[in-house]
N, C-alpha and C positions, 0 to 999 in steps of 0.2 A: 593600457597596461603593460608593461615590460615583461616577458614571460622569466619566471624564477629559475635560474640554473639549479642544476642538481649537483653541483661541486661540492655542496656542504652535506650530500647525503652519504658519500663514501669518503671515508678517509684514504689517503694516498700518502706515499713517502715523499717527504719534502724536503728541501734544503736547509742548511744550517745558517744562523746568522752569522757567525765568523766568515763561512764562505761568501755570504754575500757581502761583507765588508771587505774581503779580500779582492773579490773578483768583479764588483760591480761598483764602478767609479762613481757615478751618478747616486746609487745608494749611500755610498760612502760621504758624499758631498751634503747630501740632505741630513744624513744622521749627525754629522760633525755640526753643521749650522743649528740646527735644533738643539743638540746639546749644549752647544755655547750659550744659544739664547735663553735656553730655561736656567742655565746657571745664572746667568745675569738676572733673571726675573726674580729667582730665589734671593740674591744679593739685595735687590733693589727693595724687595717687599720687607726683609728684615730691617734695613735702613731706616725704612718709612715707619716700621711700628716703634724701632726705638726712637725715632724722632719725636713722634706724636705723644709717646708717653712721657718723654723728659718735658715736653713743651706743655702739654696738657694735662697729663696726670689723669685723665678720664678715661675709664672703659669704653664709654659711649663713642669716643673718637676713635680709639682702635676698630670698634665693631662697624662704625660707618665706613672706614677705609676698607676691611674685608668686604663689605657688600657692594662698595662701589667697584674694586676691583673684580669681584666673582659673580655676584648677581645681576648688577644694572647691564652688563654687557650681555648677558644672556637674553634679554629683552630684543637685542639687535641681531641674535643668532641668524634668523632668516635672510636679512639683509647682508651680514657679512658673508653667510654661504652663497648668495647671488653674486656677490662680487667677484668670489672665487671660480664661478661657474662661466661668470660672463666675459671675463678676461683673462689672458694668458697667465697660467699659475705660477709660472717663475717671475713675471713682474708682479704680480699680487703679493708673493712672498716677501721679495725685495722691498717693494713700497710699504709693506705693513711693518717691517723690522725697521726702515728708515725714519717712518711716521712715529714710532714708539721711542725710538733713541732720541728723537728732537724734542719729545714731551718729557722724557726723563731728563734731558738737559735743561730744559726749562724749569722744571722741579728743582735741580740741583741748583741750579743759577740764583733761584729766587726764595726756595723754601717757603714757598706762598702761605696765606693764612688757611684754616681749615676749607672750609667751603671751595676756594678755587684749586686747593690740592685734590679734594675729592673729585671736582671736575676733570681734573686732568688726568687721575688716575682712572675715571670711568672711560674717558676715550681712549688712554692706553689699553685698557682692557678689551674694547670693541677691536683695537688693531690686534691684540692678541689673538681673539676669537677667529678674525679673518684668517690670521696666519695658519692658525692650528688646522681651520677647515680646508683651507688651501694644501697644506703639507700632507692633511690624509688623503685628499683627493689625488695628488700628484703619486702617492705610491703604487698605485696599479699601474701606472705608465712608467716607472722606474723598474718595476722588478716583475717577474713572471708570476703568473697566477699561483702555481704552485709554491711560490715563496712568500706568499702574503703573511702567512702566520708567523713566520720567522721574521720578516721584516718588521711587521707590526711590533713583535716581543722585542726586538733590537731597540727599536725607536722608545720602548718603554723602559729599557735598562738605560739608555743615555737620557731620558726626561727624569725618572724617578732616582736614578743612581746621582747625577750631578744635583738635583734638587735637595737631596737630602746633605750633600756636601755644602749647599749654600750657606747656611747659618754659620757653620765651622770657620768658612772663611771670613764670612762678613766681620765674625767675633775678631780674627786675626787683623783684619783692613781697618776697623775702628781704631784701634791703638795708633795705626801708622798715619790715616788720612781722614778720619771724622766723617761724619754723614755724607759731606758733599763728595769727598774722596771715595766712598764706596758708591754712591749714584753714579759718579763718573765713570767707574769700572763698569757699572751696568750698561753706560752709554756706549763704551767701547764695544762690550760683548755684542750687542745690536749692530754696530759698524762691521764686525766680523764675521756675523751670519751673513748680513747682508752682501758682503764682499764674497763670501763661500757659494751663496746662493747664486750670484750672477755668473757662476761657470757651469751651472746646470744647462742643457739644451733647451731650446724652446719647446717647452711642454704642452703650448698652444690651450686652447680650450674646446670643448665640445659642444659648447653652448651654442643654440642658433637663435639669432636675435630676431624677432619679429619687426616689421617695418613700423615706424612709429609717427609717420606722416600725419600732422592734424592731431596728435595725441600728446596730452601733457607728460613729459618726462616722470612726473610723479605716478600718474596713472598707469604708465607702461611700466614701471619697476614693481607697482602694486600687483598687477596681473600677472607679470612674470613670478613675483613670489607666490601669488595665490596657484597658479597653474603648476609651478615646481613643486608646492608642497603638497597639491592635490594628487600628482603624480607618485610621490613618494609614498603618501599615505595610502595609496590604492594597492600597493605589494603588500600582502597579508602578513608575510613573516615579518617585515621591517616595522609594520604598524604593531604586533604583538611584541617584538623584542624592545621597540622604542618606549612602550607605556610600560612594560617591565622594568626596564633600566631606571626610569624617571622614579617609578614607583619604590622601587628597592633602595634609591638614593634618598627618597624623601622620608623614607622610615629610618634609614641608617645613618644619615648624615649628623644627627645629634651627638654619635660617639665621640666626635672631635671635642666636644664640648663637656661630655659627662666623663671622659676618661681621666682626667685629672681629680675629679670629686670623688671616682672610685678608688683610685690610689690614695688619696690623702685622707677620706672620710671612712671608706668601708674597709678598706685594707692596710689603715694605720700607718700608710707609707710616707716617706719625705716627698720634697719636690724631685730630688734626683730620682726616686722610684717612679714619680708619674712620667719623667723624660724617658725613662726605659720603657715604660708601656707604649709611649708614641712611637720610639725608635722600633718597637716590634712590629708595628705596621710597615715600616719602611723595610725592615729586612725581609718581611714576608713579599713585599712588592718585588723586591731585586730577586729573590729567590724563584718566585713564580715567574718571572719575566724571563732569567736565566735557563729556567728548564723548558719554558716554551720555545725559547730561542734556539734551543736544540731540538726538541721533540715534540713541539705543539702541534706540528702538520699529521701526526697521529691520530689526532681528535678532529671530529667534524666541527666547523667553527660554532653551528649551532648548539652542538651538545657542550662544547666548550664553555660558551656564555652561559647556559644554564647551571652548568655544574659551579660557574662562579658565582652566579646569584645564590645559590643554596649555601656553598662553602663560606661565603662573605657575611651572608645572615647568619648563618648557624655560629660562626666565630664569636658574633656580636651576643647571639643569646647565652652561649655558654660562657662568656666573659662575666656577664652578670651574675654567674653562680661560682666563680672563682673564688678559691679559698685562701691565695697568696699571690703577691706580686709576680713571682716566678711563672706560676700558672695562667694567671691573666696576661702575660707577656708572650708567653708560646701560642695562647689562644689567639691574641690579636696578630701575632706571626700566621698563622694559619689564615686569618680574615684577610690579610694582604696578600698571601698566594691566591686566595679567591678573587680579590678585586684586579689583580693580574690577568687571570683568566677570564673573567667577564670583559675585561677592556679588551685584550686581544681578539675574543670571539665576538664582540659587538662589532669592532671595526671591521674585522676580515669579511664578516658578513655582509655588512652595507658595501664594502668595495666591490663585492662579488654580484649582487643582485640590484643595486641601485644603477639606472643608467648614467653614464660619466655625465652628461651634460646638466644633472641636478644632484650629483654626489656631493658638492659644497655644501648646497643648501640643506642636504641631510645631514650631514654633520654639524653645520653651523645650527640648525635648530635643535637637533638632539642634545647636542652638549649645552647649548643654551637653556634648554629646558631642565637639564640635569643639573645646572648651576642653580636656577630658580628654586627645584626641589631640593635641593642643599639648604637654600635659606629658609624656605619653608619648615625644613627639618631642624635648623636651628631655633627657630621662632617657637614652634609648637612643643618641640622635644626641650627646650629650655624652659617651657612652662612646666611639663611633666616633671622635669628634674627637681624644679622648686618645689611642687607640691609634694613630690615623694622622695625617692633617693637614687643614686645611680645604679644600683641593680637592678631596681624596678625598670628604669628608662632602659638599661641595655637589654634585658629581656624582652620588655615590649619593643623595642627597635628590631631585635631579631626576629620575635615571632611574626612582626608584621612583615619582614622582607621575606620570611618562609613562605608565608602566604602569597606575596606577590609572586615568589618564584615559582610556585605550584601552578598558580593561574595562569601564569606566563608558559609554562610548559605543555598546559591543555590549550592553549591559545595557539602556540605555534604547532603541536600535533593536528589541530584541527585545519589550520592553513594549508599542511602539507598534505593532508587527507580530507579535501573537501567531499561533502556528501554527494 
């Protein structure tokens, strides 16, 4: 087992995100490539949602598309992570973007029937999972350790900031080019991202491959995944943080479904009011990332992620008690700030304590499990919502998240202070 670093135990002065973007060429390239790619993803998702709604008029088709893009790739998280560990990170990121671009191009050219579309979207999602695992693994090789918080926060700004703009840009493009045109813009963003990433240095791979003479490649990959996950799971704080992260998401994911019902039914609002509530989360994310990009290094990563667990869960609980649209929007903004804090804290902690040779597997597995947790929350939370109402659903989600947060804090304390 790799020894755990004490870097999280003491807060130290860190650099700011703007300084990183100005002074670190490689980080600037990675940030720009990820931002462009995420913008394209957002455009493409909106285009496909609109296409399915127009062609089928069935809510189940839209739900299946979201499951194919978000949950199915989670099953392949360990493999996606192994790919980023096993091969050069730059090569993996470029290849992932090229493959995703080709898949979206095939969708744009054929607009296939639903079963084939879901298959293509699922495979593209696996490519996206591989890219994200590799890009998160690349950050510690591009920035200094003391700049990890600022770097992760800056990537969050680029990710969620442009993701929020995606639907607005897509709406403008629909009038000019239609569904195929928007998808082709998505293809172009993948091409731009791949070209930018090619300018990165050879980041290499810290993964040591064992000799596979006389062994089936499938068995070899299975053993590598098993050994890698065993190493990651053997780190006590990573084990506690990962279980807590998945648990919080399993409780809170349903808020994406329940928010519109809270706005329309319990608060007597309009569709515009519902959109305002969803925007509150995005505003909170941006505020949180911007704050952490400037001052996140003043918080140890473990403390940051635990505060994020509590704030995001408490935001859901009190949203269920809100008496007006404005109050609910402000509380969802608070929740967004908490999500930004937990995201930066989780990523930074893993980057510091997980050995580089299995860091991709750690990220691929964790975020794959988070996606599955979100899918579970959609399903079970949807049943609770149907049986009760949005207020009860929000309170239950928030209370469950707070219980998981307290349990995680206890587990982290015990991991850092063994008997």
